[in-house]
MARVOMI-941708 format. One record per residue: x, y, z of N, C-alpha, C in turn. Coordinates in pm, whole numbers, padded with zeros to 5 digits, always signed. Layout:
# residues N
XYZXYZXYZ...
END
This chain:
# residues 187
+14709-07157-16204+14621-07042-16214+14621-06969-16081+14631-06839-16083+14633-06763-15958+14496-06762-15895+14492-06743-15764+14363-06745-15695+14277-06627-15736+14338-06513-15773+14259-06397-15818+14185-06429-15947+14252-06498-16039+14186-06537-16164+14077-06639-16135+14106-06736-16050+14006-06839-16016+13886-06775-15950+13908-06679-15858+13797-06613-15791+13713-06533-15889+13776-06458-15980+13699-06377-16074+13624-06465-16173+13686-06579-16213+13618-06667-16307+13500-06736-16241+13514-06774-16115+13405-06844-16048+13285-06753-16025+13308-06621-16026+13198-06528-16006+13116-06510-16133+13173-06546-16248+13103-06529-16374+13017-06652-16403+12900-06627-16459+12814-06735-16504+12855-06770-16646+12861-06900-16679+12900-06936-16815+12801-06880-16917+12856-06835-17029+12769-06785-17135+12700-06903-17202+12593-06873-17273+12520-06976-17346+12612-07043-17448+12698-06964-17513+12793-07020-17609+12889-07117-17542+12936-07083-17420+13023-07174-17346+12951-07305-17315+12828-07293-17272+12749-07412-17239+12733-07500-17363+12695-07439-17475+12675-07518-17597+12806-07577-17648+12916-07504-17633+13045-07557-17675+13083-07680-17593+13063-07673-17464+13094-07788-17379+13005-07906-17415+12877-07881-17434+12782-07989-17457+12780-08037-17602+12861-07976-17688+12863-08016-17829+12934-08150-17849+12999-08200-17746+13074-08325-17756+13010-08428-17663+12987-08547-17716+12924-08654-17637+13003-08694-17515+13134-08695-17526+13218-08733-17411+13201-08630-17299+13196-08502-17335+13179-08399-17232+13039-08406-17172+12939-08441-17253+12804-08459-17197+12805-08574-17096+12879-08679-17126+12889-08790-17032+12961-08749-16904+13057-08660-16914+13125-08609-16794+13025-08534-16706+12941-08451-16767+12839-08378-16690+12746-08477-16621+12700-08577-16694+12612-08680-16636+12681-08750-16519+12808-08788-16538+12881-08861-16434+12899-08774-16309+12930-08647-16328+12948-08558-16213+12816-08537-16140+12709-08523-16215+12577-08508-16151+12544-08634-16071+12573-08749-16129+12544-08875-16062+12630-08892-15937+12758-08855-15945+12849-08870-15832+12814-08774-15718+12768-08655-15754+12728-08558-15653+12843-08496-15576+12964-08507-15626+13078-08449-15558+13207-08473-15634+13316-08465-15564+13448-08481-15624+13469-08625-15669+13529-08640-15788+13562-08773-15840+13706-08773-15889+13766-08890-15887+13900-08906-15941+13889-08930-16091+13989-08883-16164+13985-08895-16310+13979-09040-16354+14043-09131-16280+14040-09272-16319+13898-09329-16310+13825-09292-16203+13686-09338-16188+13597-09275-16295+13619-09147-16321+13541-09077-16423+13565-09140-16560+13690-09166-16593+13724-09226-16723+13660-09363-16738+13659-09440-16632+13598-09573-16639+13448-09563-16666+13378-09472-16595+13234-09457-16614+13201-09406-16755+13274-09305-16801+13251-09249-16934+13279-09355-17041+13387-09430-17026+13419-09536-17122+13310-09644-17123+13256-09673-17007+13148-09773-16999+13026-09726-17078+12987-09600-17061+12873-09547-17135+12902-09544-17285+13022-09503-17322+13056-09493-17463+13059-09629-17532+13096-09733-17458+13106-09866-17515+12987-09955-17480+12889-09897-17413+12766-09966-17377+12793-10097-17302+12879-10088-17201+12911-10203-17117+12911-10157-16972+12895-10249-16878+12908-10212-16737+13052-10168-16708+13073-10081-16610+13208-10032-16580+13311-10143-16556+13271-10252-16496+13366-10359-16469+13409-10435-16595+13340-10413-16707+13377-10479-16833+13455-10388-16928+13487-10267-16883+13566-10175-16966+13708-10230-16976+13759-10236-17098+13895-10287-17119+13998-10180-17084+14120-10225-17069+14230-10134-17040+14242-10028-17150+14233-10069-17275+14249-09976-17388+14134-09874-17394+14012-09920-17367+13898-09828-17366+13915-09723-17256+13954-09769-17138+13973-09678-17024+14088-09581-17051+14198-09632-17103+14317-09549-17129+14287-09443-17235+14218-09481-17342+14184-09387-17448+14096-09274-17392+13998-09311-17311+13908-09211-17252+13983-09124-17151+14065-09187-17067+14143-09116-16967+14232-09010-17032+14302-09049-17136+14395-08957-17204+14321-08840-17265+14211-08867-17333+14133-08759-17395+14075-08665-17289+14027-08721-17180+13975-08637-17072+14084-08550-17013+14196-08613-16981+14306-08543-16915+14365-08432-17003+14386-08461-17128+14456-08366-17214+14366-08262-17280+14241-08292-17300+14158-08201-17378+14027-08163-17310+13943-08261-17281+13806-08232-17238+13797-08164-17100+13867-08217-17001+13857-08159-16867+13914-08017-16860+14029-07989-16921+14075-07848-16922+13975-07754-16991+13916-07800-17100+13818-07718-17172+13694-07692-17085+13649-07796-17015+13532-07782-16929+13563-07695-16807+13686-07704-16757+13729-07620-16646+13729-07474-16689+13783-07448-16805+13788-07312-16858+13648-07253-16880+13554-07339-16920+13416-07293-16944+13337-07277-16816+13388-07328-16704+13318-07311-16576+13226-07424-16539+13233-07538-16610+13145-07651-16579+13195-07730-16459+13328-07730-16440+13388-07809-16332+13521-07747-16292+13578-07801-16186+13711-07760-16142+13800-07884-16154+13902-07873-16235+13991-07986-16262+14128-07957-16202+14167-08039-16106+14300-08029-16046+14385-08138-16109+14460-08102-16212+14540-08200-16286+14652-08259-16200+14702-08184-16104+14810-08235-16018+14761-08349-15928+14641-08334-15875+14584-08437-15787+14501-08539-15863+14462-08507-15987+14380-08598-16067+14237-08608-16018+14183-08494-15970+14045-08494-15921+13963-08386-15993+13836-08414-16003+13742-08324-16068+13630-08296-15970+13595-08170-15959+13487-08128-15870+13385-08052-15954+13255-08082-15938+13155-08006-16013+13158-07860-15970+13146-07770-16066+13137-07627-16035+12995-07596-15990+12981-07483-15922+12848-07441-15880+12756-07423-16001+12814-07388-16116+12736-07362-16237+12708-07488-16319+12741-07606-16268+12717-07728-16345+12569-07744-16379+12482-07697-16292+12338-07704-16320+12302-07625-16445+12376-07516-16473+12352-07439-16596+12379-07523-16719+12472-07616-16708+12505-07705-16819+12404-07820-16824+12372-07874-16708+12287-07992-16701+12144-07965-16748+12096-07842-16731+11959-07811-16771+11939-07834-16920+12045-07818-16999+12034-07839-17143+12034-07988-17180+12066-08073-17085+12065-08216-17111+11932-08280-17073+11844-08203-17012+11715-08257-16974+11641-08303-17098+11580-08417-17089+11508-08474-17201+11359-08461-17175+11286-08423-17279+11142-08416-17268+11091-08559-17257+11010-08590-17156+10961-08727-17140+10885-08773-17264+10893-08904-17291+10826-08961-17407+10676-08942-17404+10619-08923-17286+10475-08905-17275+10433-08761-17306+10530-08671-17320+10500-08532-17351+10450-08518-17493+10360-08425-17513+10304-08399-17646+10379-08282-17705+10448-08300-17819+10524-08190-17879+10434-08072-17914+10481-07953-17883+10400-07833-17907+10372-07810-18055+10464-07851-18141+10440-07833-18285+10317-07912-18328+10298-08030-18271+10180-08110-18303+10054-08046-18246+10066-07983-18130+09951-07914-18071+09903-07804-18164+09995-07719-18209+09955-07607-18295+09907-07655-18431+09967-07759-18483+09922-07816-18609+09781-07873-18594+09756-07941-18483+09622-07994-18456+09518-07885-18441+09553-07778-18368+09459-07667-18353+09429-07601-18487+09532-07580-18567+09512-07518-18699+09426-07608-18787+09449-07737-18784+09370-07831-18864+09224-07829-18820+09201-07831-18689+09064-07826-18638+08994-07697-18680+09067-07586-18676+09009-07458-18717+08973-07460-18866+09059-07514-18949+09032-07522-19093+08911-07612-19119+08907-07728-19057+08796-07821-19077+08664-07757-19034+08664-07695-18916+08540-07629-18870+08503-07510-18958+08604-07435-19004+08577-07322-19094+08516-07367-19225+08570-07472-19283+08516-07526-19409+08376-07582-19387+08357-07652-19274+08225-07707-19242+08121-07596-19229+08159-07485-19167+08067-07372-19156+08042-07305-19290+08146-07296-19372+08134-07231-19503+08041-07307-19596+08047-07442-19592+07959-07522-19677+07824-07547-19612+07806-07503-19488+07676-07510-19422+07645-07644-19358+07743-07714-19306+07720-07842-19240+07661-07822-19102+07560-07905-19072+07497-07906-18941+07587-07984-18847+07611-07954-18727+07562-07850-18637+07652-07727-18632+07754-07721-18717+07845-07606-18716+07768-07478-18744+07665-07485-18827+07589-07365-18864+07504-07311-18749+07489-07389-18642+07412-07341-18527+07485-07231-18450+07617-07227-18465+07698-07127-18394+07735-07017-18493+07715-06892-18456+07748-06781-18546+07898-06778-18579+07934-06735-18700+08075-06731-18741+08164-06650-18645+08110-06539-18594+08190-06457-18502+08223-06536-18374+08132-06619-18328+08157-06701-18209+08265-06805-18238+08262-06863-18360+08367-06958-18396+08503-06889-18399+08506-06768-18451+08630-06692-18452+08684-06671-18311+08594-06639-18218+08635-06620-18079+08687-06751-18019+08623-06863-18053+08668-06994-18005+08809-07024-18059+08829-06998-18189+08960-07024-18250+09069-06940-18184+09042-06812-18168+09140-06723-18105+09165-06768-17961+09060-06803-17889+09074-06849-17751+09159-06975-17739+09141-07067-17833+09222-07189-17832+09370-07158-17849+09402-07071-17946+09542-07039-17969+09602-06957-17854+09525-06865-17799+09574-06787-17685+09598-06880-17565+09505-06971-17541+09522-07066-17431+09646-07153-17449+09666-07204-17570+09784-07286-17598+09912-07205-17581+09910-07080-17626+10029-06994-17613+10059-06965-17465+09956-06944-17385+09977-06919-17242+10035-07041-17172+09985-07159-17207+10038-07282-17149+10185-07298-17188+10217-07272-17315+10355-07283-17362+10444-07182-17290+10397-07061-17274+10477-06958-17207+10505-06996-17061+10403-07050-16995+10422-07092-16855+10525-07204-16846+10519-07299-16937+10617-07408-16937+10757-07353-16964+10770-07257-17054+10900-07198-17084+10955-07122-16963+10867-07052-16893+10911-06979-16774+10959-07075-16665+10894-07191-16654+10937-07290-16555+11077-07341-16586+11104-07367-16715+11236-07414-16755+11341-07306-16729+11307-07179-16763+11401-07068-16740+11426-07050-16591+11322-07062-16509+11338-07046-16365+11426-07156-16308+11411-07278-16359+11496-07389-16313+11640-07363-16351+11662-07308-16469+11799-07277-16513+11862-07169-16424+11779-07074-16377+11828-06967-16290+11843-07015-16146+11787-07130-16115+11794-07180-15978+11684-07125-15890+11584-07059-15951+11479-06999-15871+11344-07065-15892+11340-07175-15967+11213-07238-16000+11173-07342-15900+11063-07409-15930+11009-07509-15840+11098-07631-15828+11186-07654-15929+11274-07770-15927+11396-07749-15840+11414-07630-15784+11536-07601-15706+11521-07645-15564
END
């Protein structure tokens, strides 16, 4: 590849479609993880061993020759060139080395997992809607103490709850977008 093409390609940010195409394959997701973990240039043999270990759920030292060879061949012939073309990494096939691209963080942000302690937003909105229905029915049938609060005040409470939840969700979304741009608090 000529240096002019390499320079113009490196100036472009990968499109969302490119990112999703690269991450659509588990082996390529493992390559992104391995490069992030390595924090720099890696040799294809070391990368193949780590990826094969993850794929076979064994420590790297227990990867068999056939497992390593199968992974090495697939990386060399298909996955690494595809990832290089998409801008996730720089693959020098002559030297057998892989270097993370500056845009690797654009790929890695899509691999972030929501912690298990996180409360899914769909459950939040479902819970708020259920609470509103229960309180609305309780007020309609005249249950005490719901009847102590005027219906218009309950309406304001319901709207306030949903607006508050939407603002919290929007702020969380902006944080994720800012991290993807490299301008957020995680940078």
